[in-house]
Structures are given as structure tokens and as C-alpha cells.
C-alpha positions as CSV (number, residue, x, y, z in Angstrom):
1,M,12.1,17.2,-15.3
2,K,12.5,13.6,-16.1
3,K,14.6,13.0,-13.1
4,L,12.0,14.7,-11.0
5,H,9.3,12.4,-12.4
6,K,11.4,9.4,-11.8
7,V,11.9,10.5,-8.2
8,I,8.3,11.1,-7.7
9,K,7.4,7.7,-9.3
10,V,9.9,5.8,-7.1
11,L,8.4,7.5,-3.9
12,L,4.8,6.8,-5.1
13,D,5.7,3.1,-6.0
14,T,7.1,2.7,-2.5
15,L,4.2,4.2,-0.7
16,M,1.7,2.1,-2.8
17,T,3.8,-1.0,-2.2
18,L,3.9,-0.4,1.5
19,I,0.2,0.2,1.8
20,I,-0.6,-3.0,-0.3
21,I,1.8,-5.1,1.7
22,M,0.4,-3.8,5.1
23,G,-3.2,-4.5,3.8
24,I,-2.3,-8.0,2.8
25,V,-0.4,-8.8,6.1
26,L,-3.4,-7.5,8.2
27,I,-5.9,-9.5,6.1
28,I,-3.7,-12.6,6.4
29,L,-3.3,-12.1,10.3
30,Y,-7.1,-11.6,10.5
31,L,-7.8,-14.8,8.6
32,M,-5.4,-16.6,10.9
33,G,-7.3,-15.5,14.0
34,F,-5.0,-12.7,15.1
35,E,-6.8,-9.6,16.5
36,P,-4.8,-6.2,17.1
37,F,-5.2,-4.5,20.5
38,V,-4.0,-1.1,21.5
39,V,-2.2,-1.0,24.9
40,E,-3.4,2.2,26.5
41,S,-1.4,2.1,29.8
42,G,2.2,1.4,30.7
43,S,1.5,-1.5,33.0
44,M,3.4,-3.9,30.7
45,K,6.5,-1.7,30.4
46,P,9.3,-2.4,29.1
47,T,8.0,-5.6,27.5
48,I,5.2,-3.8,25.9
49,P,5.3,0.0,26.0
50,K,2.3,2.2,26.1
51,Y,0.4,2.8,22.7
52,S,2.0,-0.5,21.4
53,L,-0.2,-2.6,19.0
54,C,-0.4,-6.1,20.3
55,F,-1.5,-9.1,18.1
56,I,-3.6,-11.6,20.0
57,N,-3.9,-15.1,18.7
58,K,-7.6,-16.0,19.5
59,H,-7.2,-19.6,18.4
60,V,-4.9,-20.3,21.3
61,Q,-7.0,-22.5,23.8
62,Y,-7.4,-21.4,27.5
63,Q,-6.0,-24.7,28.8
64,D,-2.9,-24.3,26.7
65,I,-1.8,-21.2,28.7
66,K,1.4,-21.5,30.8
67,E,3.1,-19.3,33.2
68,N,4.9,-16.2,31.8
69,D,2.6,-16.2,28.8
70,I,1.2,-12.6,28.0
71,I,-2.5,-12.9,27.6
72,A,-5.5,-10.8,26.9
73,F,-8.7,-11.0,28.8
74,K,-11.8,-8.9,29.4
75,A,-11.9,-7.3,32.8
76,T,-15.0,-6.9,34.8
77,S,-15.2,-3.1,33.7
78,G,-15.4,-4.5,30.1
79,A,-12.0,-3.2,29.1
80,K,-9.7,-5.5,27.3
81,V,-6.5,-6.1,29.3
82,T,-3.2,-7.6,28.2
83,H,-1.1,-8.8,31.1
84,R,1.3,-11.7,32.1
85,A,0.0,-14.9,33.5
86,I,2.1,-15.6,36.6
87,N,0.1,-18.5,38.2
88,I,-2.1,-21.1,36.7
89,K,-4.9,-22.1,39.4
90,E,-8.0,-24.3,39.3
91,E,-10.2,-21.3,39.8
92,G,-8.4,-19.3,37.0
93,I,-5.3,-17.5,35.8
94,E,-3.6,-15.0,38.1
95,T,-2.2,-12.1,36.1
96,K,0.2,-9.1,36.7
97,G,1.5,-6.3,34.7
98,D,5.2,-6.3,34.4
99,A,5.5,-2.6,35.7
100,N,3.0,-3.2,38.6
101,N,4.1,-4.1,42.1
102,K,1.1,-6.1,43.0
103,S,-0.8,-9.0,41.3
104,D,-4.1,-8.5,39.7
105,G,-5.3,-11.7,41.4
106,V,-7.3,-14.4,39.5
107,T,-8.7,-12.3,36.6
108,T,-9.0,-14.8,33.8
109,T,-11.2,-17.9,33.3
110,K,-12.3,-19.6,30.3
111,E,-15.3,-17.3,30.0
112,N,-13.3,-14.1,29.8
113,F,-10.3,-15.4,28.1
114,I,-9.5,-13.7,24.7
115,G,-6.1,-15.2,23.5
116,K,-2.4,-15.1,23.8
117,N,-0.2,-12.2,22.8
118,V,2.1,-13.2,19.9
119,F,3.9,-10.0,19.2
120,S,3.6,-6.3,19.6
121,I,4.8,-3.2,17.6
122,P,5.9,-0.2,19.8
123,K,3.9,3.1,19.1
124,L,1.9,1.8,16.2
125,G,-1.2,1.7,18.4
126,L,-0.9,5.6,18.7
127,I,-1.5,5.7,14.9
128,V,-4.4,3.4,15.2
129,K,-5.8,5.7,18.1
130,I,-5.4,8.6,15.8
131,I,-7.2,6.9,12.9
132,Q,-10.1,5.9,15.0
133,T,-11.0,9.6,15.6
134,K,-12.9,11.5,12.9
135,P,-10.2,14.0,12.1
136,G,-7.9,11.0,11.8
137,R,-10.0,9.1,9.3
138,I,-10.6,12.3,7.3
139,I,-6.7,12.9,7.2
140,L,-6.2,9.1,6.3
141,I,-8.8,9.1,3.4
142,T,-7.4,12.3,2.1
143,M,-3.8,11.1,2.0
144,I,-4.9,7.9,0.3
145,I,-6.7,9.8,-2.4
146,V,-3.9,12.3,-2.9
147,I,-1.5,9.5,-3.1
148,L,-3.6,7.6,-5.7
149,I,-4.2,10.8,-7.8
150,L,-0.4,11.6,-7.9
151,Y,0.3,8.0,-8.7
152,V,-2.1,8.0,-11.7
153,V,-1.0,11.5,-12.9
154,C,2.7,10.6,-12.7
155,I,2.2,7.4,-14.5
156,N,0.2,8.9,-17.4
157,I,2.7,12.0,-17.7
158,I,5.6,9.6,-17.9
159,F,3.6,7.2,-20.2
160,V,2.6,10.0,-22.6
161,T,6.1,11.6,-22.7
162,V,7.8,8.3,-23.4
163,L,5.3,7.6,-26.2
164,L,5.7,10.9,-27.7
165,I,9.5,10.7,-27.6
166,A,9.3,7.2,-29.2
167,L,6.9,8.4,-31.9
168,S,9.2,11.4,-32.8
169,L,12.4,9.0,-32.9
170,L,10.5,6.7,-35.0
171,C,9.4,9.3,-37.5
172,D,12.9,10.9,-37.7
173,W,14.3,7.4,-38.3
174,A,11.9,6.5,-41.1
175,W,12.3,9.9,-42.8
176,E,16.1,9.7,-42.8
177,R,16.5,6.1,-43.9
178,N,13.5,5.5,-46.3
179,D,14.7,6.5,-49.8
180,A,11.2,5.5,-51.2
181,I,9.4,8.2,-49.1
182,H,11.9,11.0,-50.5
183,C,11.3,9.7,-54.0
184,C,7.5,9.7,-53.8
185,W,7.6,13.1,-52.1
186,D,9.8,14.5,-54.9
187,K,7.4,13.0,-57.6
188,I,4.3,14.4,-55.9
189,N,5.9,17.9,-55.6
190,G,7.0,17.7,-59.3
191,K,3.5,16.9,-60.4
192,L,2.0,19.5,-58.2
193,D,4.2,22.1,-60.0
194,K,2.9,20.8,-63.4
195,H,-0.8,20.7,-62.5
196,D,-0.9,23.9,-60.5
197,D,-3.2,23.8,-57.4
198,T,-5.2,20.7,-58.4
199,I,-4.3,17.1,-58.9
200,F,-6.9,14.5,-60.2
201,W,-5.7,11.3,-58.6
202,N,-6.7,8.9,-61.5
203,K,-5.1,6.3,-63.6
204,E,-3.3,8.9,-65.7
205,I,-1.5,10.6,-63.0
206,F,-0.5,7.2,-61.5
207,D,0.7,6.0,-64.7
208,E,2.8,9.1,-65.2
209,F,4.2,8.7,-61.8
210,S,5.3,5.2,-62.6
211,K,7.2,6.2,-65.8
212,T,9.3,8.9,-64.2
């Protein structure tokens, strides 16, 4: 049972640590101006596969973009697109998806420029898409609650078990090694025999104890 509790605690500790680290990393990235985008097409394969999660640095200035940089911009349809800059012109930036045969043309100006892609994580965008749905949010919240409950219960069980074992060992140690406890106990038992069922804890009794 102890081994099972230990294994469960290690697993829960690992999950809690990963959740906390992920949360801290996302907060830091957000404060630094990074915004996550989910790639919903395969136009940037193999560099950025479909359902990758791209992190766009919105602090990068439009004029700092160079050829071959992967940038994010808002298309005329309103969708956010992540494509490669293939030509920097006066009228704007010409872009193209790595998997596309044709250029997009000049798609990006200072007005619809969002930022520069810094890095991407494959398949993580699929998890984000699932979480964005109502069933996905319910599953996520349920999992977090279950993990927290299991973590608290497991910690409490282990704490109480260790505390009881420690108290038991302490009592055994004190009982075996403290001669004064045995001596006092023997005296009390002896006086109980002499005074039947009732002991009057007064000065006479204590004086009698001290003489024996």
C-alpha cells in the first residue's frame, strides 16, 4: 500500500509540476509579447505542419522583417495567416506558403502585420482546438479537479499514516525505556489494590507514594 501511495504521489507531483511550469511559461511568453496561433492548414509544411501551435512575437517591427522570415498577418477575409516572406517591396511584403506552388502576392502591409513567428510546436494546436470547444473545456476542467482532489487526498493519507506510525513508535520507545513510567504505574496499581475502587488524590496519597 505504501508503494502504491508513493507511485501515485510521484505521478501527481509530476502532473502538477508540468501544469505549473506550462502555466508559468505561457504567462511569461504573453508578458513578453508572444501570442500563440493555431495553424489550421498544411500550407507551411514541412516547416510548420498542420495543427502546430505557432508563437508570434508581436513586438517585432514591420520594417525589421527580412526575406525568409515567417510572419503572421491578417488576411482580407479576417483570418490570421502564417506564411513566409519571400520579397520585401515598397508596397508591402509578398508572402508564400512553403507547400504552395504559387505566391500569395503582396499580402502584408504595416496595417495588417501582426508579428514574426519565433517557434512552433507540432500537434499542440490540436489540443488547443479541442480545449476551445465546449466538451473540451468540460473535460479539461474535470481533469484538473480530479488531479487536485487526488493530490490533496494522497498527501493527506500519506501525512496521517506517517504521523500515526511516528506516534506509535514514539510511544513504544518511551514505554520501553522510561523506568519512571513503569515505577509510577506500579505504585498506582498498588494503591488501587489497597484503596479498592476509589482513590482520593490528596496530600496523604502523594506522601505515601513518595515513601514507597
